[in-house]
C-alpha positions in Angstrom: -11.3 30.5 32.6 -7.8 31.4 32.9 -7.4 35.1 34.1 -3.5 36.1 32.6 -3.7 39.3 31.0 -2.7 39.3 27.2 -0.9 41.7 24.8 -1.3 41.3 21.3 1.9 43.1 19.3 1.5 43.3 15.4 4.9 42.7 13.8 7.8 40.8 14.6 10.6 43.1 14.0 12.8 44.8 16.4 10.2 46.9 17.8 7.5 44.1 17.9 10.0 41.6 19.5 11.4 43.4 21.9 7.9 43.9 23.4 7.2 40.7 23.4 10.4 39.5 25.0 10.0 42.2 27.8 6.5 41.2 28.9 7.3 37.7 28.5 10.6 37.7 30.7 9.4 40.7 33.3 5.5 40.8 33.6 2.9 38.2 34.0 1.3 39.1 30.7 1.1 36.8 27.6 2.7 38.5 24.4 0.7 37.0 21.2 2.9 38.5 17.9 1.3 38.8 15.0 3.5 39.0 11.6 2.2 39.0 7.7 5.9 37.6 6.9 7.1 34.0 6.5 9.9 35.2 9.1 10.7 37.3 11.9 13.2 41.0 11.7 10.9 43.1 9.8 13.5 45.3 8.1 16.3 44.0 10.2 16.0 40.4 8.6 18.0 38.5 7.5 17.1 36.0 4.2 18.3 32.4 3.3 18.7 32.0 -0.2 19.8 28.8 -1.3 21.9 29.0 1.8 23.5 32.3 1.2 22.7 34.8 3.7 21.5 38.2 2.5 20.6 41.2 4.9 17.9 43.2 3.8 20.0 46.6 5.0 23.1 45.9 6.0 21.9 47.1 10.0 24.8 47.8 11.9 24.7 46.9 16.0 26.1 49.9 18.3 24.1 52.4 20.4 25.4 54.9 23.1 22.8 53.3 25.5 23.9 50.8 28.4 20.6 49.1 28.5 20.7 48.8 24.6 24.1 47.3 24.9 23.0 44.8 28.2 20.0 43.5 26.3 21.7 42.7 22.8 24.3 41.0 25.0 21.9 39.2 26.8 20.5 37.7 23.5 24.2 37.3 21.7 27.6 37.3 23.4 30.4 39.1 22.0 33.3 37.3 20.6 36.3 36.3 22.2 39.4 38.6 21.5 41.9 37.4 19.3 45.2 35.6 20.1 47.5 38.5 21.2 44.7 40.9 21.0 44.3 40.9 24.7 40.8 42.2 25.1 37.8 43.7 22.8 37.0 46.9 24.6 34.0 48.5 24.3 33.5 52.1 25.1 30.3 54.3 25.2 28.4 56.4 27.6 32.0 57.3 29.3 32.8 53.4 30.4 34.4 51.0 29.4 34.4 47.1 29.2 36.9 44.5 28.5 35.7 41.3 26.9 39.7 39.1 27.3 40.6 36.6 25.3 38.6 33.1 26.6 36.0 34.9 28.0 33.7 35.2 25.0 32.2 33.5 22.2 34.3 31.5 20.1 32.9 32.3 16.4 34.4 29.3 14.6 33.2 27.2 17.6 29.3 28.7 18.0 27.4 30.6 15.4 25.3 32.1 18.0 27.6 35.3 18.5 28.2 38.8 18.2 31.3 39.7 15.7 33.2 43.3 16.1 33.6 44.1 12.9 34.9 47.7 10.8 32.3 49.5 8.7 33.2 49.3 4.9 30.2 50.9 2.4 30.8 52.0 -0.8 28.8 53.7 -3.4 29.0 52.2 -7.1 29.1 55.9 -9.5 30.4 55.8 -12.6 31.4 52.4 -12.8 33.9 53.6 -9.9 34.0 53.1 -6.1 33.5 55.3 -3.6 33.8 54.9 0.0 30.6 56.1 1.9 30.6 58.3 3.8 32.4 60.3 1.4 36.1 59.8 2.3 39.1 62.5 1.9 41.3 60.0 -0.5 43.9 59.2 -2.6 41.3 57.0 -4.0 38.6 59.8 -4.1 40.6 62.0 -5.6 41.9 59.8 -7.9 38.2 58.5 -9.3 36.7 62.2 -9.7 40.1 63.9 -11.6 42.2 66.9 -10.8 39.0 68.6 -12.9 35.8 67.6 -10.8 38.4 67.9 -7.2 39.0 71.4 -7.9 35.0 72.0 -8.7 34.3 70.4 -5.7 36.5 72.3 -3.4 35.5 75.4 -5.0 31.9 74.9 -4.9 32.4 74.0 -1.1 34.2 77.2 -0.8 31.1 79.5 -2.0 28.8 77.2 -0.3 30.6 78.2 3.0 30.6 82.3 1.9 27.3 82.4 0.8 25.0 79.5 2.3 21.4 79.2 1.3 19.7 81.3 3.8 17.1 80.0 5.1 17.2 76.3 4.9 14.2 75.1 3.3 14.5 71.7 1.7 17.1 68.7 1.7 18.7 70.2 -1.6 19.4 73.5 0.6 20.7 71.6 3.7 23.1 69.0 1.4 24.8 72.3 -0.5 25.6 74.3 2.7 28.0 71.4 3.7 29.4 69.8 0.5 28.7 71.9 -1.9 26.6 72.2 -5.1 29.1 70.4 -7.1 29.5 67.7 -5.0 25.2 67.6 -4.3 24.8 67.1 -7.8 27.5 64.4 -8.0 26.4 61.9 -5.2 23.9 62.9 -3.2 20.8 64.0 -5.6 20.5 61.2 -7.8 21.2 58.6 -4.8 18.5 60.5 -2.3 16.3 60.3 -5.5 16.6 56.7 -6.1 16.8 55.6 -2.6 13.4 57.6 -1.2 11.7 58.2 -4.6 11.0 62.1 -3.6 13.4 65.0 -5.5 15.4 66.7 -2.9 13.5 69.7 -3.4 10.4 68.2 -1.6 12.0 66.9 1.0 12.1 68.9 4.5 15.8 70.2 5.4 15.1 68.9 8.8 15.2 65.6 7.2 18.8 65.9 6.5 19.4 66.9 9.9 17.9 63.4 11.1 19.3 61.8 8.1 23.0 62.8 7.9 23.3 64.4 11.1 26.7 65.9 11.8 28.2 64.6 8.4 30.1 67.6 6.2 33.3 68.3 4.5 34.1 70.1 7.5 33.0 67.2 9.8 35.4 64.7 7.4 38.6 67.1 7.9 38.1 67.2 11.6 37.5 63.0 11.6 40.4 62.6 9.7 42.7 64.3 12.2 40.9 63.0 15.1 42.1 59.7 13.5 45.7 60.5 13.5 45.7 61.2 17.2 47.0 57.8 19.2 43.8 55.8 20.0 41.9 57.8 17.3 39.8 54.6 16.2 39.3 52.1 19.0 36.5 51.8 20.5 32.9 50.1 19.0 30.5 52.3 20.3 32.8 55.7 20.1 30.4 57.9 21.9 32.0 61.4 20.5 31.4 60.1 16.5 29.1 61.2 14.4 26.4 57.7 13.7 27.4 58.2 10.0 31.5 58.1 11.0 31.0 55.1 13.4 34.0 52.4 11.8 33.6 49.5 14.6 30.2 47.8 15.4 28.7 44.9 16.7 27.7 42.6 14.2 25.4 38.7 14.6 27.7 36.0 12.7 24.4 35.2 10.8 23.1 38.7 10.2 21.0 40.9 11.9 18.1 38.8 11.7 19.7 36.1 13.6 19.5 38.2 16.6 15.5 38.5 15.9 15.1 34.7 15.5 17.0 34.3 18.5 14.5 36.8 20.7 11.8 34.8 18.9 12.8 31.6 20.2 13.2 33.0 23.7 9.8 34.7 23.6 7.9 31.2 22.6 10.2 30.0 25.7 8.7 31.8 28.1 5.1 31.4 27.3 4.0 33.5 24.4 3.3 33.0 20.7 4.5 34.1 17.5 2.4 33.7 14.3 4.0 34.1 11.1 2.1 34.3 8.1 -0.7 36.1 9.5 -1.7 39.5 8.9 -3.6 42.3 11.4 -6.7 43.8 8.9 -8.6 45.4 11.6 -8.3 47.4 15.2 -11.4 47.3 17.3 -11.9 49.8 19.5 -14.4 51.9 21.6 -13.0 55.3 21.3 -11.3 55.0 24.3 -10.4 51.1 24.2 -9.0 48.8 22.1 -10.4 45.5 22.4 -9.1 42.9 19.1 -8.1 42.3 16.3 -9.1 41.0 13.2 -6.2 38.3 11.7 -6.1 36.3 8.4 -4.0 33.6 8.5 -1.7 31.5 6.1 -5.0 29.2 5.4 -7.5 32.2 4.4 -8.8 31.9 8.1 -10.3 34.6 9.6 -10.4 35.3 13.3 -10.7 37.9 16.0 -8.7 37.9 18.7 -9.3 39.4 22.2 -6.4 41.4 23.9 -6.1 43.1 26.8 -3.3 45.6 25.4 -2.5 46.0 21.5 1.2 47.4 20.7 1.2 48.2 16.9 4.4 48.2 14.8 3.1 47.7 11.4 2.9 51.1 8.9 0.6 53.6 10.7 -1.1 54.3 7.7 -2.3 50.5 8.0 -2.9 50.9 11.5 -5.7 53.6 10.9 -7.2 52.7 7.8 -7.5 49.4 10.2 -9.7 51.2 12.9 -13.4 49.6 13.5 -15.2 51.8 13.5 -12.9 54.1 11.2 -11.3 56.8 12.3 -12.5 60.7 12.6 -11.5 62.5 9.4 -9.9 65.0 11.4 
């Protein structure tokens, strides 16, 4: 009998596949990945529909971590600099690296390449496109009109002079940073459509996590910073708020391409990835998880034992799948 230890990994998204790759390449533990979907990538997958690749969410690749940047580069090399460009400079964690022309991958020759691209995000509102995050530009003010622009600035001034205290809900958080008019114009409907929850029912710390330092004052500082020489040059932009980052890395065929490559590397290193396989139960003895039940695409049920389990499945599915059941508390 084999004495090799095994790790059962639930989910073939970024978390699950990263864990599988690290185990397969850095330990003697065999990863076995179970994915309920027909392809890998999770919410970062890229769907191929009739030859058209469609991202489920436009996941951009940037990080302030050296380790993460290096890990991505192992999977997909950075594109070569264009003719006359000299080099592509990536700076993060107060460090800089250059990829000079001819040393990187050529996107015209190979598909497995990480591109450097500028961010273009827009909101369609009132049959007009607005840059997102909202920018102070001629287009924005032209779309809004003089009257609405004046109301927004007046509302913002009132919010700064008389902020809502204490800041309890997401509504309070946004109004304090953008004013009530801009909140009601853009943020309220957008947030409720995306998340399905009224802003009054979302805590303010959610805004601090998702929106971070974005505000009208932050936008003004960002505009002024870009006017300085060299103010818009690097990719990860350590001192720039995440929502304002304008250059990033992006796989040539979408974010799902990277995870498809990682899955291939996991299998090449001895691991296995099972698609169309849903985990329905997690068996434990109160202190140790011993096995999971899976259902394959053909309906066949199987219990798979392992030495450890990594879960990236939704928490409610994980807990409701415990056998024996989790205590009510």
